[in-house]
LOFIMI-346837 format. One record per residue: residue in one letter; x negated, y, z of N, C-alpha, C in turn. Coordinates in steps of 0.2 Angstrom, whole numbers, plus 5000, padded with zeros to 4 digits. Layout:
N
AXYZXYZXYZ/...
# end
This chain:
671
M425348345335424648335339424648395344/S424548375350424448425356423748455355/S423748515359423148545359422648525364/S422848485369422448465374421948415372/G421348435369420848385367420248425364/A419748395362419248425359419448445352/G419148495349419248525342419048595342/V419348625337419248695336419548735341/S419248785344419448815350420048855349/A420548855354421148895353421048965355/P421549005354421549075356421649085363/G421549135366421549155373422349165375/D422449185381423049195384423449245379/H424149225378424549265373424649335375/R424649355381424749425384424049465382/E423549435383422849465381422849485374/I423049435370423049445363423549495360/H424149495364424649555362424249625363/A423949625369423649695370423049705365/M422649655364422149665359422349685352/V422849655350423149675343423449745343/E423849755348424149825349423649875349/K423049865352422549915352422149925345/T422049865342421549865336421949885330/T422649875330423049875323423549935324/A423449985328423950035329424150075323/D423550085319423650125313423750085307/A423650025307423649975301424349975298/P424849965302425549955299425750015294/R425650075297425850135293425450145287/Q424750135287424350135281424550085276/L424650025278424849975273425549985270/L425950005274426650015272426650075267/E426250125268426250175263425850155257/K425450105257425050085251425450035247/Y425849995250426149935247426849945247/D427149985251427949995251428150065250/R428350075244428550145242429050175247/E429450135250429950155255429750195261/S429050185262428850205268428350275267/S428350295261427950355259428350415260/V428450435266428850495268428450555270/R428750605270428450665273428350665280/A427650675282427550665289427850725293/H427850785290428050845293428550885289/L429150885291429650915288429750995289/G429451015294429551085296430251105298/R430451165295431051185297431651145294/W431451105289432051065286432150995290/G431750985295431850925299432550925302/W432850975304433450975307433950955301/A433850975295434350965290434350885288/V433750855288433750785287434050745292/S433950765299434250735304434950745304/L435250805303435950815302436250775297/L435950765291436250725286436250655288/G435650635291435650565293436150545298/I436250585303436750575308437450575305/A437550615301438250625297438350555293/L437850535290437850475285438050415290/T437650405295437850345299438550355303/S438650415305439250425309439850405304/F439850435298440350425293440450345292/H439950305291440050235290440350195296/L440150225302440450195308441150205309/Y441350265307442050295307442450255302/T442250255296442650215291442650145292/G442050115295442050045296442550025301/Y442750065306443250055311443950075309/F444050135306444650155305444950145297/G444450125293444650105286444250155281/T444050125276443650155271444050205267/L443750255263444150295259444250255252/P444550275247444550245241443850235238/S443750185235443050165233442650215230/Q442950255225442550305222442350365227/Q442750385231442650435236442150405242/Q442250345244441750315249441050315246/G441050295240440350295236440050365235/A440450415234440250485233439950505240/V440250495245439950525252439350485253/H439350425252438750375253438150395249/L438250405243437750425239437550495239/G438050545240437850615241437450635247/L437650605253437150625258436550585258/A436450525255435850495254435350535249/L435650565244435250595239434950665242/G435350695246435150755250434550735254/M434550685258434050665263433450645259/I433550605253432950585249432550635247/F432850685244432450745241432050785246/L432350785252432050825258431450775261/L431550715261431150665265430550635261/F430750625255430250595251429950635246/P429250645246428950695241428950665234/A428850715229428850695222428250655220/C427650665224427050615223426850595230/R426350545230426150515236425550555240/G425350605237424750635240424850665247/E424350665251424450685258424650765258/R424450805254424650875254425350875252/A425650835248426350845246426750815252/R426550785257426950765262426950805268/R426650865268426550915273427150965274/A427450975268427951025269428451015263/V429051035264429651035259429651095254/P429451085248429451135243430151165242/W430151225239430851255238431251215233/Y430851185228431251145222431551085225/D431251055230431550995233432151015237/V432151075240432751095243433351105238/V433151135233433651145228433951085225/L433451035224433650965221434150935226/A433950935233434350905238435050925238/F435150995238435851025238436251015232/T435851015226436251005220436450935219/A435950895220436150815220436750805224/T436750825230437350815235437950845232/F437950905229438550925225438750885220/G438250865216438450815210438850755212/A438650725218439050665220439750685223/Y439750745226440350765229440850795224/Y440550815218441050835213441550785212/K441450725212441950675211442550675217/I442350705223442850715228443250785227/L442850835226443150905225443650905219/F443450875214443850875208444150805206/Y444350765211444550695210445050685205/D445650725206446150715201446050745194/E445650795193445450825187444950775183/V444550735187444050685184444450625181/L444950605185445450555183445750565177/R446050625176446450645170445950655164/A445350675166444850685160444750625156/R444850565159444750495156445250495150/I445750525150446250525145446250585140/T446150645144446150705140445450725137/G444950695140444250715138443950755143/Y443250745144442850785149442650855147/S442650895152442450965150441650965150/T441451025147440751035147440351035154/L440751055159440451055166440450985168/D440950945166440950875168440350835165/L440250855159439650815156438950835159/I438950905160438250925164438150895170/V438750895174438650855181438550785180/A438850755175438650675174437950665172/G437750705167437050695165436550715170/A436650765174436250785179436250735185/G436850705186436950655192436550595190/V436550565184436150515182435350525183/L435150585181434450605182434250605189/F434750635193434550635201434450575204/V434850525202434850455204434150425202/L433950435196433350405194432750435197/E432750495198432250525202432150505209/A432750505212432750485219432550415220/T432750365215432450295215431750295214/R431450335210430750335209430350355215/R430650405219430350425225430350375230/T430950335231430950295237430750215235/V430850195229430750125227430150115222/G430050165218429450165213429750165206/L429250165202429350185195429650125191/P429450065192429650005188430350005187/I430750005192431550005191431750055187/V431450115188431650175184431550165176/I430950135175430850115168431350065165/V431550015169432049975166432650005165/A432850055169433450095169433450135162/L432850165161432750215155432750175149/L432550115149432550065143433250045142/A433650035147434350025146434750085143/L434550145146434950205143434750215136/A434050195134433850205127434250155123/Y434350095125434650045122435350065120/A435750095125436350115124436450175119/L435950215119435950275114435750255107/L435250205107434950195101435050125098/G435550085101435650015099435750005092/N436050055088436150045081435550055077/H434950075080434350075076433950015077/I434149965081433749905083433849855077/P433349835074433349795068433649725069/T433549695075433749625077434449625078/A434849585073435549585073435849555080/L435449515084435649485090435749545095/L435349595095435349645100435649715098/S435749725092435949785089436749795091/H436949855092437649875093437749945090/P438449965089438550025086438250085089/G438050085095437750145098438250195101/F438050225106438450275109438150345110/S438550395110438250465111438150475118/L437750535119437550555126438250575130/E438650605126439350625129439750565131/Q439650505128439950445130439650415136/V438950405136438650375141438650405147/A438450465148438450505154439050495158/P439650515156440250515160440450445162/Y440250395157440450325158440050305164/L439450315165438950295170439150335177/W439350395176439450435183440150435185/F440650435181441350445183441750385183/R441550335180441850265179441650225185/E442050165186441850115191441350065189/S441050075183440650025180439850045180/G439750105182439050135182438750145189/V438550205190438250215197438650205202/F439350215202439750205207440150135207/G439750085204440050025202440049975209/T440049915207440149865213439549865218/P438849875215438349875220438349935225/L438549995222438550045227439150045232/Q439750015229440350005233440149955239/I439849905237439649855243439149885248/S438749925245438249965250438650005254/A439150045252439450095256439950055261/K440149995259440649965264440249915269/F439749875267439549825271438749835272/I438349845267437649845268437349895273/F437649955272437450005277437549985284/L438049955286438249935293437749885295/F437649835291437149785293436449805294/L436249855289435549885290435549925297/F436049955299436049995305436049945311/F436449885310436449835315435649815316/G435249805311434549785312434249835316/V434349905314433949955318434149955325/V434849945327435049945334434749875337/L434749825334434449765337433749765338/I433349805334432649815336432549855342/Q433049895344433049935350433049895356/T433349835355433349785361432649755363/G432149765358431549725359431549655357/V432049635352432149575350431549545346/G431149585343430549565339430049535343/R429849565349429349535354429649465357/F430349465358430649405360430549345355/F430749365349430649315344429949285343/N429449335344428749305344428549265349/D428749285355428649245361428949175361/L429649175359430049115358429649065353/A429449095348429149055342428549025345/F428149055349427449035351427648975357/A428148995361428348945366428548875363/A428848885357429148825354428648785350/T428148815347427648775342426948795344/G426848835348426148855349425648805351/R425848745355425448695357425248645352/F425648645346425548595341424948615336/T424748565332424248575327424348635323/G423948685323424048745319424548785322/G424648785328425248815332425348885331/T424748925330424848995329425249015322/A425048975317425348985310426048965310/K426148905314426848885314427348925318/A427048955323427449005327427549065322/A427049085318427149145314427749135309/V427749075306428349055302428949065305/I429049035311429749045315429849115316/A429349145319429449215321429649265315/S429349255309429449295304430149275300/S430349215301430949195298431549225302/L431449235309431949265313431949345312/Q431349375311431349445311431449465303/G431349425299431449445292432149445290/M432649405293433349415292433649475295/I433249515299433449575302433249635297/S432649635296432349685292432549685284/G432549625281432749615274432249645270/S431649665272431049685268430449645268/S430249615262429649575263429049605265/V428949665262428249705264428349725271/G428949755273429049785279428949735285/N429249675284429149625289428449595289/T428149585283427449565283427049605287/V427049675287426649715291426849715298/A427549725299427749725306427549665310/S427749605307427549545311426849525310/G426549535304425849515303425349555307/S425449615309425049655314424849615320/F425349575322425249525328425049455326/T425349425321425249355320424649345316/I424449385311423849375307423249375311/P423049425316422449415320422449355324/M423049335327423049275331422949215327/M423149205320422949155316422249155315/K421949205313421249215312420849195318/N421049215324420749195330420749115331/A421249085328421349015329420848975323/R420549015320420048995314420448975308/F421049005306421248995300420949045295/R420849025289420449075284420949135283/P420649195282420949255282421549255277/E421349225271421949215266422449175268/V422349125271422849075274423349115279/A422949145284423349185289423849235285/A423549275280423949325277424549295273/A424349235269424849205265425449175269/T425249145275425749115279426249175281/E426049225284426449285286426849305280/A426549315274426849345268427449295266/S427249235265427749185263428349185268/A428249175274428749175279429149235279/S428849295279429249355279429649365273/T429449345267429849355261430449315261/G430449255265431049215265431549235270/G431349295274431849315278432549345275/Q432449355268433049385265433549335263/I433349265263433749215262434049175268/M433849205274434049165280434649195283/P435149155283435849175287435649185294/P436049225298436649255296436649315292/L436049355292436049425289435849425282/M435349385280435049385274434849455271/G434749465265434649525262435249565259/A435149625257435749665255436049635249/A435649595245435949565239436449515240/A436449485246436949435248437649465248/F437749525250438349555251438649575244/I438249585239438449595232438649535229/M438249475231438449415229439149395231/V439449415236440149405238440649425233/E440449485230440949515224440849475218/Y440149455216440049425210440249355210/V440249315215440449245215441149245217/G441449295220442149295222442349245228/V441849245233441949205239441849255245/S442049225251441949265257441149265259/Y440949305263440249305266440149245270/R440649225273440549165277440349105272/E440649095267440449045262439749055259/I439549115258438849135256438449105261/M438549125268438149105273438049035274/Y438648995273438548925274438148895268/A438348915262437948885256437248905256/A437048955259436348975259435948945265/L436248915270435948885276435448835274/I435648775271435248725270434648745265/P434748775260434148805256433648845260/A433948885264433448925268433048885273/L433348835276433048795281432548755277/M432648735271432148695267431548735265/Y431748805264431148845262430648855267/F430948865273430448875279430148805281/T430548755281430248695282429648675277/G429748695271429148685266428548725268/I428648785270428048825273427748795279/F428248775283427948735289427548675288/I427748635283427448575281426748595278/G426748645274426048675271425648695276/V425848735281425448755286425148695290/H425548645291425348585295424748555291/F424848545285424248515281423648555281/E423748615280423148665280422748655287/A423148655293422848655299422548585300/K422848535298422548465298421848465294/R421948495288421348495284420748525287/S420848585291420348625294420248605301/R420548555304420548525311420648585316/I421248625314421448675319421948655324/L421848655330422248635335422748695337/G423148675343423548725345423348765351/I423748805354423548845360423748795366/P423248795371423448755377424048785380/K424448735383425148745385425148795391/D424648795395424648845401424548915399/Q424348925392424248995390424849015386/L425348975386425948995382426549015386/P426949055384427549075388428049005389/S428349005394428848945395429548965392/K429748915388430348915384430948925389/R430948885394431448885399431548955402/K430948985405430949045408431149105403/L430849095397430949145392431749155390/L432049095389432749095388433149115394/M432949095400433349125405433349195407/R432749225405432649295407432849335401/Q432749315395432849355389433349325384/G433649265385434049235380434649275378/Y434849325382435449365381435249405374/M434649415372434549455366434749415360/L434949355360435249315355435949335354/L436249365359436949375359437249415353/P436949475351437149505344437149465338/L436649415337436649375332437249325332/A437349295339437849255340438549285338/V438649345340439249385338439349385331/I438849405327438949405320439149335317/V438749285319438949215316439649195318/T439849205324440449185327441049225323/T440949295323441549335320441649315313/V441049305309441149295302441449225301/S441249175306441449105305442249105306/V442449145311443149135312443649175308/G443349215303443749245298443749315298/F443349355302443349425302442949445296/T443149505294442749535288442049555290/A441649555285440949565286440849635289/Q441349685287441249755290441449755298/R441949715300442149715307441549675311/A441349625308440749585311440149625312/A440049665307439449715308439549765314/L440149785314440349835320440249805327/L440549745327440549705333439749685335/G439349675330438649655331438349715334/I438449775331438149835333438349855340/A438949845342439149855349438849805354/A438749745352438449695356437649715357/A437349735351436649755352436549815356/L437049865356436949915361437049895368/A437549845369437649825376437049785378/V436749745374436149715376435549755378/S435449815374434949865375435049895382/L435649895385435749925391435449885397/L435349825396435249775402434549785404/R434049815401433349825403433149895403/K432849915408432649985408432250015402/E431749965400431349985395431649995388/T432249965387432549965381433250005381/R433350035387434050065388433950135385/P434350145380434350215376434650275380/S434350325379434650385382435050415376/L435350475378435850505373435350525367/A434750555368434350575363434150515359/D434050455362433850395358434450375354/L435050375356435550365352435650405346/V435550465347435550515341434950495336/R434350475339433850455334434050395331/L434350345334434550285331435050305325/L435450345326435950365320435550395314/D435050435316434650465310434150405307/K433850365311433450305309433850265305/G434450245307434850205303435050225296/A435150295295435150315288434550315284/R433950325287433350325284433150255281/V433350205285433150135283433550125277/A434150145276434650135271434450165264/L434050225265433950265259433750225253/P433150185253432950155247433450105244/V433850075249434350025246434850065242/I435150115245435650155242435350185235/A434750205234434450225228434450165223/A434250115226434150055221434750025219/V435250025223435949995220436250045215/A436150115216436350165212436050155205/T435450145205435050135198435250065195/A435350015200435549955197436249955194/G436650005196437350015193437250045186/I436750085185436650115179436450055174/I436050015176435849955172436449915170/A436849895176437449855175437949885171/G437949955171438449995167438249985160/V437649995158437449985151437549915148/V437449865153437549795151438349785149/G438749815153439449805152439649845146/M439349905145439549955139439349925133/T438749895132438549875126438649795124/G438849765129438849685128438249655128/L437749685132437049655132437049595135/G437449585140437449515144437649455140/A438149465135438249415131437749395126/K437449455124436849445119436249415122/F436149435128435549395132435749325133/A436349305135436549235136436449205129/A436649235124436549195117435849185116/G435349235118434649225117434349165121/I434549165127434349105131434549045128/I435149035126435448975124435048955117/S434949005113434548995107433848975108/L433449005113432848985114432748915117/A433248905122433248835125433548785121/D433848795115434048745111434548705114/G434948735119435448695122435248645128/T434548655129434248615135434248645141/L434648615146434748655153434048665156/I433548625156432948635160432548695157/L432548705150432248755147432648825149/A433248825149433648885150433548905158/L433448855162433248875169432548905169/I432148875166431448895166431348975163/F431748985158431749055155432049105160/T432649075163432949125168432449135174/M432149085176431649095182431149145180/L430849135174430349185172430549255172/A431149265169431449335169431549355176/C431849315180431949345187431249365190/I430749325189430149335193429849405190/V429849405183429549465180429949525182/L430549525182430949585184430849595192/G430749545196430649555203429949585205/M429549585200428849615201428949695201/G429449715198429549785198430149815201/L430649775202431349795205431349765212/P431649805216431849775223432349715222/T432349675227432749615227433449635225/T433749685228434449695227434649715219/A434149755217434249775210434149725205/N433649685207433449625203434049575202/Y434349565208434949515208435549545204/V435649605205436149635201436049625193/V435449645191435249635184435349565182/T435049515185435049445183435749415184/A436049435189436749405190437249435185/T437049495182437449515177437349495170/I436649475169436449455162436349385161/A435949355166435749285165436149235168/A436449255174436949205177437549175173/P437849225170438449205165438249155160/A437649155157437449105152437349035155/L437149035161437048965164437748935167/I438148985169438848965171439248945165/N439348985160439748975155439548925150/E438948925148438648875143438548805146/F438348805152438148735155438648715160/G439148755162439648735166439348725173/L438848755175438548745182438948785187/A438848765194439248795199439048865200/P439448915200439248985201438848995207/M439048965213438648975219437948955218/A437848895215437148875214436748915209/V437048945204436748985199436549055202/H436949085206436849145209436249135215/L436249085218435749075223435049065219/F435149025213434549015209434149085207/V434549135204434249195202434049235208/F434449225214434249265220433649245223/Y433449175223432849155225432249175221/F432349175215431749185210431649265210/G432149305211432049375212431649395218/I431749355224431349365230430649345230/V430549285227429849255227429349295223/A429649345219429149385215428649425220/D428849435226428449465231427849425233/I427849365232427249325233427049285227/T427249305221426949275215426449325212/P425849295211425349335207425549345200/P425349405197424849455200425149505204/V425749525204426049575207426449545213/C426049535219426349505225426249545231/L426749595231426549655236426549625243/A426949585245426949555252426349525254/A426049485249425349455250424849505250/Y424849555246424349615246424349645253/A424949655256425049685262424749645268/G424849585268424549535272423849535272/A423549535266422849535264422549595267/G422849655267422649715270422549705277/I422949675281422849665288422349615290/A422349555286421849505287421149515284/G421049565280420449585277420249525272/A420749505269420649445264420649475257/N420449425252420549445245421249435243/P421549495240422249495239422449445234/M422049425229422349375224422249305227/K421749295231421749225234422349215239/T422549275242423049275247423749255243/G423849285237424349275233424449205231/V423849175228423849105226424049055232/T423749075238423849035244424549035246/A424849095246425549105247426049065243/L425849065236426149025231426148955233/K425648925236425548855238426048845244/L425948885249426348875255427148875253/A427348925249428048935248428248905241/I427948845240428048805234428848785234/G429048775240429748755241430248805237/A430048865237430448925234430548915227/F430048875224430148865216430448795215/I430548755220430848685219431548685221/I431648715227432348715230432848745225/P432748795221433248825217433448775211/Y432948735209433148685204433548625207/A433348615214433748555217434448575218/L434648645219435248665220435648655213/I435348675208435648665201435848595200/Y435448545201435548475200435948445205/N435948475211436348445216436748495220/P437248515218437648575221437948555228/A437848485230438048475237437648505242/L437048525240436548565245436848635246/V437348665242437648725244438348715246/M438448655248439148635251439648625246/I439548605240440048595235440148525234/D440748495236440848425236440348385240/A440148415246439648375250440048335255/T439748275256439948225261439348225266/P439548205272439048205278438448155276/L438648095274438148045272437748065266/G438048085261437748105255437248165256/L437448215261437048275262436448255266/V436548205271435948185275435448145270/R435648105265435248075260434848125256/D435248175253434948215248434448265252/V434648285258434148335262433548295263/G433648225265433048185267432548175261/F432848165255432448155250432048215248/L432448275248432148335247431548355251/L431648345258431148355263430548315261/V430648245260430048205258429748225252/G430148255247429848275241429348345242/L429648385247429248445249428548425252/V428648375256427948345259427448325254/G427748285249427248265244426948325240/V427348375238427148425234426648475238/S426848485244426348525249425748495250/A425748425251425148385252424648395246/A424948385240424548395234424248455233/L424648515234424348585233423848595238/I423948575245423448595250422848545250/G422948485247422448445247422348395253/H422848385257422748345263423448315264/F423448245265424048205267423848175274/V423748105274423448075280422748095281/R422348095275421648115275421648175269/D421048205269420948245263420948205257/A421348235252421548195246421048205240/L420948155237420548155231421048185225/M420648195219421048225214421648185211/W421448115211421948075208422548065213/E422348065220422848065225423348125225/R423048175224423448245223423948235217/A423648205212424148205206424748155207/V424548105211425148055213425648085218/L425348125222425748155227426248205224/L425948245219426348295216426848265212/A426748215208427248185204427748145208/A427548115214428048085218428448135221/G428248185223428648245227429148275222/L428948285216429348315211429948265209/A429748195209430248145207430848145212/M430748175218431248165223431648225224/V431548275219431948335220432648325217/A432748295211433348285208433748225211/P434348225212434648165216434748105212/A434248075209434248015205433947955209/P434347905210434147855215433547815213/I433447805206432847775204432247815205/T432247875202431647915203431447935210/S431947945214431847965221431547905225/S431747845223431547785226430747775224/L430647785218429947775215429547825219/G429747885219429347935222429147925230/L429747895233429647875240429047815241/V429147775236428647715237427947735235/A427847785230427247815229426947845235/L427347885238427047925244426847875249/A427247825250427047775255426447735254/L426347725247425647695245425047735246/V425147805245424647845246424447855253/A424947855257424847865264424547805267/L424747745265424347675267423647675265/W423547695258422847695256422447745260/Q422647805261422247855265422147835272/S422647805275422547785282422047735283/R421847695278421347645278420647665277/R420647735275419947765273419747805279/P419147795281418847835287418947905285/E419047945291419148015290418448045289/A418348095284417648125283417548175289/P416948175291416748225296416848295293/L417048345297417148415295416548455296/D416248475291415648515292415848585295/T415448605300415648665303415548725298/A415048735294414948785290415548795285/T415748735282416248725277416848745280/S417048725287417648745290417648825291/A417148855293417148925294417248965287/Q416948935282417148965275417848965273/R418148905275418848895273419248945277/
# end
C-alpha cells in the first residue's frame, strides 16, 4: 500500500530526521553499549599506557595481514601470537570492574597481568621444542605453573571482555574434570583427573585453549572482523540505511521495513546483536516512533533484525567460520546453505512488521521525501564492491583467508573515492588499532570456549550428554530437538554466540547426527540459530533491552514483541531438520520453490496469529486457526501443508467479508 493517501502521518524529510537523530542521540549509543554490552566497557583514558595498547593493536592486525598474505605459522604458534597480543591489550584496555573510577587509569597490577599473560602465551613459542618433548617425558614444574596461570589469565580476560556467565560455565567444566569421580550419577561420573593433568592438557595440547576455535579465529575470523572495520570507514552504514528507505519507505509501515533491511545488511558486517541494535537503532528507532509505531515495536523490530545479521551471508558471524571445521565443508558451502534460511528469517520479520503496521494503520513515507534508488545506486553503488568481492572470490574457490584480504583491499580502495571517507596515514594506523580492539572479545570468548571443548573431549562429556538427551527424549526426534533448543537458548543467555556454538556443536549436535541420522549441515545450523536468538528471548534478551533503552520502552514488553516478530527463527531450524533441501541437500529447483513457498505462507499464518491481524484484526479463534495452519505448513508433508493452505484461505475469505473496524485514535496511540 502506498503512502499517498489519508492515514497516520508520515515522518518528515529523511535528511532532517538524520540530523535530528544525530543531535538527540549522540551519547545514547555509548551509554547503552556499556550497559548491555560488556565488550564496550573499556577504559576511557589509558594515560601513558595508551601507546602500548595502540602498539599491541597495530602489531596484532599487521601480523594477521602479513600471515594472511604470506602464509600462517604452524597452528600452535599462530594461535600463541594471536592470543598473547590480545591478552596484553585486554588487561590494559578493560578494567577489572565497570566503575567509572576504574576506567580512568591503568593500575600497576593490570600492567603486570598484561605482560605476564603475554609471556604465558609466548612460552609455547619460546620453548616450542621442549613443550613438544614434554608430552612424552613429562612436564616440568615451570610448565605446570605457566599452564595453570595461562588458563586463569584467559578466564579473567574473558570475564572482563565478555562477562561472567561464560566464565562460570568454564569453571563448572573444570570442576567436572577435576571432581568427576565424586559425581554420584553414573551417567555423568568419570575417573577424574588431577590438576597436573588438566592444566597442561588445556594449555599445551591442540584440544584446549589453542584448539580449533582459536585456530579458526587466528586464521579467518580476525581478517573478516577487520574487513568489517575497514568497510565501515567507507560510510557503508549510511548508504545501507538510505538504500533501505529508498526501497521500502513508501510502503505500509515503511520505516520499520526499511529498518529490517538496513539492519540485516549492517548486521552481517558487525556480527554483534547488541552492537548493531545500538548503532542502527539510534537512527531507525526514532524514525519508527515518529511514524507512530509503539516504542516496544520499534525497539523489537530493530533488535530482531540486528540479531539476524549473524546468520546473513556472505559474512555471517564468527561462529560460521568454526562451523567450516566442525562440519568439514568449505565456507562457500556454509554460505550457500545459510542463504535461504537467512532470507526466510528476515522475511518473517518483514511479514510481522507489515501486519503490525496494518493493525495500527501506519502508512509509509511520501515518495518525494525519500532518496531516489536510481540516483543512490549511481552515486554510491560502488560501496557494494567489497561485498561483491567477498562473494565472488569465495564462490570461485578462493580460501576464506584470501577472500578476506581481497575484500579489505577493495574496501580501502572504495574509501579513497570520496574526500569525506578518504583515510589519511594517521587514519590507517587507527584502523589497524581499531581492528584489533574489535576482535578482542571474540578472541577471549573462543579461547574460553576451547577450555570447555577441551574438558568435553577429555572427559567424554559429549557422549554422556548425547546419551542423556536420547534417554530423556525416549528416542523421539521432536523431543530431542526441543531439549537441544532449550539447551542452546539457555546457554546463549550467558555465552556469546561463538562460544555457545562451540559448546552445543561439541555436545548436542553429535547426538542428533549420530542417533537420528540427521544431515550435519542442518543440525549445525539448528544449534547455531537457537544460540543466536537467545539475544531476543526473554528473560535475558540483551539486544531487546538495548533497543528498549533507545526507544524508552518497557524492556520485557520489547523482548516479548521481538519474540513475536522473529518467530521465524524458532520455526525455520525445525524446517531445516525435516526438510534438508532448504540447506541445499539433494535440492531440486522445482522442489525448492515448492518448499520455500509453503514455508513462506506458513510464516504468514504464524505471524498473523501472533500479531493479531491478517486481512482484518483477528478474533481469538481466528488466531488459533492461523497459528495451526501456519505450523502445519512447516514440515514438507503434502497433506498437512495443503490443509494449512486451505485453512489460511478460508480465514482470509471470512475476514475479507467482515467490515473493517474503525481505529480508535486513543487506542492507536497507546499501541
